[in-house]
Phi, psi and omega in degrees: 000132180271151179243020181290152179292152176291320177247136180293146175277171181297334179288343179253008184290124181284153171249122186245133168257100182271118179245128181248114179238041180212153177268003185297153174265173174062036177277151177294144179281166176300320181294323176295316179298318177300314181299311184295314179293320180298324179294323175295315181297330179297334177276357181228067188298339179276350182289128181256350179269118185236004181261128181225133171268129176242114181251121180261119192232172174270170182305312184301320179292317178299315181296316181297316179294318180296320178293311186290325186255339182237355180072020180243112186273065178203151175290159179219166185291310182216137173243139180243131179236093179297144178263128178239099179283149172300148184306329182277358181240087181283106177241146181277013183282120178278320179154194183240141170246133175243117185242127179269110184303314184299318180293315179298318179295319178297315180297317179301316179295313180298323182270001180055049180240148173299139183305315181299322179293321179291322175300316179303315180298316182295320179293316179296314179302311181297320180295322176298322175298320178300330180275000176104000177287152178214171180223032178285310178270148183303317182292325176293317179298318180297317179295317181294314181295323178298316179294318176302315179301316180298314182293317178295323177298324176301330180268004183061037177255129181299158178306119183284349183263002176271127178292135179254000000 
């Protein structure tokens, strides 16, 4: 059971660099992105890096990044690029999230979920990757998904891993 606050405190408030590289409508606002990332940070009170770049992109950019950095020649919903500063350069940058609007919108429709709720899940999922969480091994996936469920429940968003 987690004991994190439902609403993040000011010490966990994220700083977001929102970059829009798509003509799509219904993109998450800066305030939504701040809220979602801040909620993840509230579960990690020792974390001092609170700055995240969130880039909202089209399919070709997502596909190129996924191919170049993950060896998968297909677009994907969210890519996470953790920032690792040299020890002598203390920066509050946690990393970058690259989110493909078209993929997120398609998934939301296929899963019969409101777009904003699916975006919240993708931002939370990506931010957890920035913090070092992974889902390659079953036990890691279980821990990551449990935390995602808790954070989404704080937002009154249903469990994204339950089939509807």
